[in-house]
N, C-alpha and C positions, 0 to 999 in steps of 0.2 A: 504493500500500500504506500509506503514512504519511498521517496527518491533517495538515492545514496548520497552520502556526504561529498563524494568526489565531484558531483555535478555542481555543487556550490563552490568547491575549490576552483573549478573551471571559471565559474562566474566571477569569482574574486580576481582571478588572473586576467580575465577579459577587461575589467574596469581599471586595472593597474596602470596601463600605459598613459591614460589621460593625466595621471599625476607624475609619472616618472620620465616620460620622454621629453626631450627639449623641443621647442617649437620655433619655427622661423618667423612666426607672427609677432605682433607687438607685445603680447603678454608672455613674459618669461615663465618657465616652469616654476621658478621660485615665487614669483608674484601670484601665480595661480594657487600655489600651495598656501601662501599666506592668506589670500582672500578667502579661501575655503575654510581655513582654520578659524578666521574671524566669524564666518558665517556659522560654523559649527558651534562656537562658543555662544553666539546669540541664540541659536535654536535651543541649546541645552539649558539656557537660563529662563526659558519661557514657562509661565504658568498657562493653563489652557486658554486658547483663544475662543471666546464664546460668541463671536459676532454672528456666526451662522446658526445659532441655536434657534429652535422654533418658538421659544419663549424668551423674554428679555432677561436672561440669566446674568448678564453683565450688571444690570441694576441690582439684582439680588446680591451678587458678590460684593459690589461697591458698598451696599448698605451694611453688610457684615464687616467690611473693612473699616468703614466710618465708625461703626459702633465700638470697635476695638480701639481705634486711634483716640476716640473721645474719652474712653475709660483711662487711657494712658496720659492723655493731655491734662485731664483734671487732677492728676497727681503731679504736683510741680516738682521740679528739681531732678537730679540724677537718680535713676531708678534701675533696679534689677528685676527683669521679668523671668520668673521661674515657671517653666512650662511642664505640665504633665507630658511625659514622653509620648504617650499614645495620641496626644493632640498635635504634636509637632508637625506630622505629615498633613493633617487637615488644614492647619494654619498656613502651611506653605502654599496651599492652593487658593488662599484668600488674600494673603498679604506677603509682599517680598521682604526678606530680612533687611535689605537696605533701607526700606521705608521706616522700619522700627528703629534702626540705628540713627536715622535722621532726627528722631525724637529723643535722642540721648539715652537710649535704652541698652542695657547690658542683657544678654540672653543666657539663660542657664536651663538645664534639664533638671527636673525634680528627681532626686535619688534619696537614699537613706543617709547619705553622708552630709556633714555640715556644709552650709552654703559658703562659698568662697567669693566674697565681693566687698568692695570698699563702700558701696552705696548704702545710704541710710534709709532708703525706702525699698521695700521688697514686695513685689506683687506676684501672688501665686495664681496661675490660671490652670484650673484642674477640673476633671470630671468628678462627680459626686461618688467617689469610691472610698470605702473605709480605710483601706491600706494606705492610700495617699494622705489621709488625715494624720496617720501615725508619722509619716515622713515629715509633714509640716510641723507637727508638735515637737518632734525630736530636734529639728533645726532651730526652732524658736528657743527651746530649752537650752540648747548648746550656746546660742547667742547670749541668753540671760546669764548663764553660768560664767561667761567670759566678761560680763559687765558691758556688753555691746548694746547700745540703745538704737533701735531702728523702729520705723513705722511699718506695720504689716497690713497687707490687703489681700483678701482671698476672694477671687471671682470664680464662681462655679459655672461650668459649661454643660448643658445650657441652662441649668436650673439648680438652685440650692436644695439640700435634702436635710430633713430633721435629724436623721441618724448621724450624719456627718457633723452637724453642729453640736450634737450631744457629746461626741468624742472631744471636740475642741473645748467644750465646757468642762468635761471631766478632767482634761489635762491642764485646766486653768490657763488656757491661752486665748479663749474666746474674747475676753475683755481687752486684749492687747491688739486686736485687729479690727479692720473695717471689712464687712462682708457684703458682697454684691453678686450679680449674675451677668454673664455674657451670653445672651440668648442665641448661640450659634446652633440652629436646628438643622440647617441644610448646607451641604458643601457641594457645589457643582464640580463633578470630576471631569466632565467633558460636555460638549454641546448638547448631548441628549441623555446624560446620566447624572442623577442627583443622589448623593449619599446622605443618610441621616446619621452616619457615624455611630451606630449602636452595635458594636461588634459582638456583644454577648447576648443580644436580645433573644435568640433562639433558645439557648440553654437556660437563661433566666426565666423565661416563660414556662418551659416544659419541665425543668428539673427543680429550680429554686422557688417556683410559684410566685416570682416577682414580675408583675405585669406593668411596671412603671414605664417600660420602653414603649408600650402601646399608647400611653398618654402622650409621650414625646412625639411619636409618629403622627398622631392626630393633630397635635399642636403644629408640627411642621407643615402638614397639608393645609391646615386652617390659615397658617401664615401665608402660604402660596395664594390662597383665595383672596386675601387682602390685597395682593398685587394683581391677580389675574381674573378675579371674579369667582362667584360661587359655582362649584362644579355641579351641573344639573343631574347627571346620571352616575350612580355609584353601584358597582357590582362587586360583591365580595365572596370569596370562597375560603373556608377554614375558620376555626374557632377565633384565632387572633384577628383575622381579617374582618370578620363580622363585628368583633368588639371595637376595632378601630373605626369602622363605619358608624357605629352607635355613638362613640365618644365624639366623633366629628360633628354629628347632628346635635349633640348636647352643646358643644362649643358654639355652633352657629346660633343656637337658641339663646345662649347666655351672652355671647359677644358677637352679634350679627354683622356680617358683611352686607352692606346695603346694595342689593342688585341694581337699583336704579342709578346708583353712582357709577357703576362699573361698565354699563353697556353690555354687549354680548360677551358671555364668559369665554375666555380664550381656551380653557380646557373643557372639552365637551363631556368627557367621561373619565371616571376614575375606576380602574380595576385593581382590587386589593387581593393579593394571593398570599396565603400563609405557606411558608416553606414546608410545613408538615404535610401539606396536601401532596407534594411531590418531592420526596427525598431520594427518588431513584436518579433523577437527572444529575444532581451535584456529585453523587457517588461514582458516576461514570467519568472516564477520562475525556476531557475536552479535546477536540481535534482541529479547532480553528487556530490560526497563528497566535492571536492574543491569548486565547485559552491555554495553549501549550506553554507560552511564555510564563503564564501564571502557575501552571502545574509544576514547572521545573525551576523557575527563578523567583516566583512570588512577586507579583506586581503590587507595589504599595503606593497608594495615593498617586496613581498614574505614572510610576517610574519603577524600573528594575535596577537593583544594585548587583554588580557582578565583577569578577576578577578582570583587571584591565587586559590580561592576556587574551581573553575571549574577543575583545574589541581590537586586537592587533597592537596593543600598546605594551611593550615589554618593560614593565616596572614591577619588580618582585613584591608580591603581597598587596599591591595597590588595588583599591576598589574603584569602580566607575559607576556613576548613577546615570542611567539613560531614561529620559522622559518618553512616555508613550501616550500621546494624545493626538487629536485631530489637527493640531498645529503643524505636525509633521505630515506633509501631503502624501508621501509614499506610504506611511503607516496607515493613514486614513483609507487608502486604496486597498491595502492588503490585510488589514487587521481581522476582518470578518471572513476571510477565505479559508477553506480547508487547507491545512498546512502543505499537502502535496502539491496544491496548485500554486502556492506562494513561491515554492522553489522554481517552478517553471516561469512565473512572472518575473522574478528577479533575474533569471538567466536571460530572458528576452530583452529586458531593459539594458543589461550590461552589454549584450551583443550589439544592440542598437547604438549605444554610446560609443562603442569601439568603431563602428562603421562611420559615425559622424566625425570621430577624431581622425580617422584615416583620410576622409574627404578634406578635412581642414588642412592636412599636410600636403595633399597632392593637387589641390586646385586653389586658385586665388579667390579670396572671399571679399564681398562688399562689407562695409562697416556694419550694416544692419545684420548681415549673416554672422559676423563676428560676435555681435551683441547677443544674438539668439544662442550661439554656441556657449558663450559665457553663462547665460541664463541656465542652460542645461547643466553646465558644470556645477552650478550652485546646488543642484540636487544630488551631487556626488557624495557628500558626507552622509546624507540620508541613506543612499544606496549602499555605501560601504558598511554603515552601521547595521542595516538589516541583513546584508549578506553574512556579516560576522555572526549576528544573532541566529540566523536561520541555519548556518553551518553548525553552530553549537547544538541547536535543537535536533538537527538531523543526525548527529552522532548519538544523541541520547535515544531518539525514537527508533533507531535501527537496531538497538540491542534486543537480543532474543527475550530477555526478561520483560521488556516493555511490550513487545508484540504478543507474548504469551498472556500477559495480564489483560490486554485488549480483547483477545479471543475469549478469555474467561468471562469478562464483563458482558460480552455479546451473548455468550451461552446462558448466563444468569438472566439477562433481560428476556431472552427467548423463552425461559422457564420450561425447558423440555428435558433437561438432563440433570436431575437433582444430585445423583450420586457422584457424577464427575465434578460438579461444583463443590460438593462437600469435601471430597478427597483433596481437591486443590487447596482449599482453605486450611484443612488439617495439616497438609504438608508445609504450607507457609508458616504455621504456628511452630511446627517441629523444627523448621530451619531457623526459627527466631528472626524472621524478616521484621523490619521496623513495625512496631505495634500499630501505628496509625494506618499503614498500608493494609494490614490484616483487618483492622476494624472497618475500614472503608469498604472492602469487599464483603465482609460479614454483614454489614448494615444493608448493602444492596441485596444480598442473598436472603436476609431475614424479611425485608419489606416485600420482595416479589413473591415470597412464599407465605405471607401473613404469619411470619414467625417460624420457628423450627420445632419439629416434634420433640417432646419432653426429653427423650433419651439422647437425641443429638444435641439439644440445647445444653443439657447438664454436662455432657461429655466435652463439648467445645469450651464451655465455661471453665471446667476443671483444667483442661489442657492450657488455656490462656494463662490462668493464674500460675500454673506450674512453670510455664516458659518465661513469663514476664514478671513474675513476683506477686505475692499475695497482697501487696500494697495496692494492686490495681483492682481490688474488690470494689472500691469506690467508683472507678471508671465504668465497670460493668453494671453497677447499680444505676449510675446516671443514664446509661444507654437504655436500660430496661425501663426506667421511669419515663424516659422520653418516647418509649414505644419503638425504638430503633433496633433493639435486639430483644426478642421475646419468645415465649413458648407459643406454639401454634394452638389456637383454640377453635379455629374454624377453617374451612377450606379456603384456599387463596382465590381472590377474584381478579388477580393480576392478568390472567389470560383474557378474561372478558374485557377488561379496561384496555388492554393492549390492542385487541382486535377492533373494538368499537371506535377507538380514537386513532387507529392506524399508526401505532407508535413505531412499528418496525417496517421500514420501507426497503424492499429488496432492490438491487441494481440502482443504488443512489449514484447519480452522476455528480461527482464533487466539482468538476470543472464548470459545468453549466447546470447548476442546481435548479430544480423546479419544486423543491420541497425543503422545509426547514431541517429535515433529517440529515442534510449534508454536514451539519456542525458536529455530529457524532458518527459520521460515515455509516449511516443506516438506521440510527435511532432518532426519532423525532421527540424532542423534549416534551414531556407530558404537560408541564406548566405552560409552554407556549402554544400547544394544541388547545388548551383551555382558553388562552387569550384569543386565539383565532376564532373560536366559537363565540366568545363573549363579544367580540367586535362585529362578527358577521350577523348574529341573530340573538344574542343574549343567552341566558342560561336555559330557557324553557326547552329547546329541542334536545338538550343533553341532560335533562333533569335526572333520568334514571342512572346515568353514569356518575353524575355528581354525588349521588347517594352512596355509591360504592367507595368514594374517596373520603378521607378523614374530614370531619367537621361540617358544620352547617353552611348554607350559602344564602345570600340575600341579593336583592335587586331593588334599588331605591330610586324613585324619581323625586328630586327635591323640589319643593313648591316654589312658585313664583316664576317658573320658566316655561310657560305654556308654549311660547314661540320657539323654544329650543328643540331641535330635532332629536328624536330618540332613535336608537338602533333599530327598533321595531319597524319604523317607517323608512329606514334607510338600509336595506339589506346589503348594501355595498356600493350602490350607485351614488355618485357625489352630486348633491343638490346645491343650488346657490345658497340656500339657507345655511348650509353646513360650512360655509367659508367665513372666517373672521374678516373684520372690516377691510384689511389690506389685500384680500384675495388669496391668502395662504390657506392650506387645508387646516381644518381644526384638529385639535389634539386629543389623544387618549394618553392619560398618565397611567402607566402600569407599575404598581408598587408591590415589591416583594418584602414580606415581613419575615425576617430570618435569613435574608441574604439572597443574592443572585449570582450566577456564574457569568463569565465573559461569553461563553458559548450561547447562553440564553439571550444575552444582549445582542449578539450577532444574529441570532434567529429572529429577534424582533426587528432588527434593522432590515433583514431580508424581507420580512412581511411588509414593512412600511414602504419598501421600494417596489412592491409588486404592482403591476398594472391593475387599475380598477380598485385599488385600495383607497378608501375615502379619507383616511386619517394619517397624520404623522403620529408616531409613537415615541413617547419619552419615558425613560425608566427612572423609578425611585426605588431605593433599597436601604435596608438597615446597614448593609455593608456588602462589598464585593467578596464572594466566598468561592472556595472550591471544596471538593470532597475532603481534602487533607485538612484545610483550616477549620471546616465544620466539625469533623471527627475529633480534631485536636481540642476543641472547646470542652469536650466531655471527659477528656483524660485528666484524671486526678489521682495522685498517689496518697495513700494514707500515711506514708512514712514521713 
């Protein structure tokens, strides 16, 4: 299925002459190299460009930036901003470090160690997490013991919590500080992706019984409504999704957005999906370019960090951060493609550039032709970057262990060979493969079988504890509590769901796809099939299938919008009523509670681009996830 790494090496070689050969034209090779380096640096420094977003996300980001700067401005003098490490990445997508430094701010990450700064004013910017309160208390106690006199400010993101303030009181530091909130509910990751930055929401809801993240999500959506109008149609599937829809209605009743002030709502429909409804999709290995980058390198806040050697820079032990967003035109073109197609596209582009370069050397060019060529050269750093990344991925995806795992995932999703799958997982445990790799496959196996027969369940549980240590009893209990690994109590309905929603598509053409199944090379993500139905004709035609999936579903028309078209009257044809004032297609906001994968986002972009599709789709999520990061949240040692 995957193309060999040597094809990318060829592509790498193809584009090398454009940098290495000397040229008889006015641009020397050295000048070309320097201008490209400058261009590379400029690209690398970019936060996502949101100009092409279907909603005015730039205004949203500017507002968040302004709110933060105002907090800092109101505290006069030299100050030290101590940031919760988990917030660092989110903030980097909102405000550039240089802007903070312009306001005389020293930056530090919050750790358990004493704070090192000469500043007399210390501002903590933190999520409402109990362990972070301990860090803050310890730093203040340390200052006090040394006789240091400082002013302390704690700003909770997005909202303060009673339990956290209680710790500050118990530790006798509450009276030494000023407490406030920085209401950062939404971070635009890209022009069509919004994150609510609630990375633990799924586990908190299912295992800890803490549903505060659902309130945060409803608040974030309600905040959007103040900017873009009340969303007239809300469709929800899953327990948490229906709950968010309810909270949203309460918020609108208590703190209404006035429809008459807003004109036609910019978002026509909100689709809320609980991750619990489809845990099969994230447990499968993503096969799009961006999805595979996340599987192997972990994309964090729109960037990957990797050894410089992968990018062709020979500096021992040095790490390089590579941004991945739609500001990079080549990445925008290839991010959603199946990886085997990406290899071919990069090869074609490199070949074309080589031909252009040869022509430049053999024929005399006009000034405008020279300009065009230099413009093309400007895309060379992007191409070099993606050839390097793709070559690295190609090496990893051609390993027998990777291909064997893909085959096994496919066998599990087909749900036809129970014993083969069971034996494979048993062997993984006995070989002591990384625990999260085992859990990921085991969760997939358990869900598609509605649990495991008691005998098999008890046996695998025993073997897991024996291989990975009895301290992982807590991990297994978490998975059981979340319903991800359980005893079989009834016959599985996965085959019925799979057939009814056509989740397995044979002969998927990854190069010219006509179905979303291309993102997993033959498996159509269940979550996105549900979105397809919700957009086309609502829940009613698939009511019986929805009943087989976890949790309730709801479909709400919110009052005061009689003139707003509903899906029932628009089975797919685009009507004039369905355009917002400036002629763009109106929007469907698809929100995933518990996380979404890059492959699912790619599938939604594919749907949005289909002919006859009446809507632009925009994604909201608690966090971008993959099977590894999701399974990891449940891992807990008792030791």
